[in-house]
N, C-alpha and C positions, 0 to 999 in steps of 0.2 A: 755207344757211351763207351766213353774208357776208363779203365779204372780209376782213374782222377776224378772226373767227372762225378764217377760213380759215390767214389770215397768223400767227394764236399759234398753233396746229394745228399747223401742217408747222415749226414755231419749235420748238415743245415735244419732235417727233418727232426732228429736227436734232440737239438740241441733247441729247436722248436718248443719242444714238449719234455723235455727231461728225460726221456725215453735213453734206453741204451742201446734197444732195436729198430729196426726199420718196421716190422712188427707191432710192437709194444707202441710206438709210435703214430701208425694207420688209427691202433684203436683208443689211443687219444686224440689225436683227432678227430673222429667221429662222433666221441661221446662231448666229445666241445662243441662241435656243431648242435649238437641236441640238447647241451644247456645252455647255449649262445637263444635259440630258439626258443627256452623254456622260459629263460629271462624275460625274451620280448613278450611273451604271454605273459606272466607274474607282473610286469609293467603294466600291460595293459588292464593287468585287472585290479592294481592299485590302480588306477586313473579312473578304471570305469566305479570303487569302492569310493572315490575322494568325491565323485557325481555325484550318486547315491546319497552321502554322508551330506553334501550339500542340501539335495531337496528336505532333508530331515530336519536340518539345521534350519534353515531357512523356513520350516512349518511351525516347527517349538518357536522361532521366534516372533511371527506374525502371529502366534496364539497367545502370545506373553508371556513367553517361556524363556529358561538358559536357552545357547548356544548349544552348551554341552550340557549332558546328562552323566554324573561320575557315578551310576550307579550300573550303569549299561557299559560303560569302559572298566569298568573293574567284570562286567559277566566277561566284555570281550580279554580282556587280560587271563583272567581265569581257563577261559578255554583254551587261549595260545598256550598258556603253562602248560594246562591238562595235557595239551596232543604233542607239543614240543621241549617242554621242561623248561631250565633258565634260559634258554635264548629266546625261547617262543615268546617270553616276560617283554626279553628287550625287542623283540619285532613286532606284536603287537604295540609295544608304545612307541615305535617309531612310525605304525602303522595309525593310532591314532593321531599322533603328530601331524602329519602327513593330512588327515581326515579333517582336523578341528576348522582347517578354513582359514581365510584371510578376509573377514568380513568386517 
């Protein structure tokens, strides 16, 4: 590998990660792979939560109840807020919106 090729390769790696060294770029690249894998798991869990929520909503509606139980939603909001602070509340709101279904 020539010096120009090495420099170009190093620049590409550090530009892609924002790192200033190849070592840091390697750490960042590895961590990003882990984040991507975690994101895939989180998406899968959200989809699973949506499916379970649909079962609950169906049972509630079939029994003559309402699709949404506001007191339960408040419990979920409090749980996320307690664990994650104000951003947790926003996350919980997004999850609840996703899980309310499209019945």
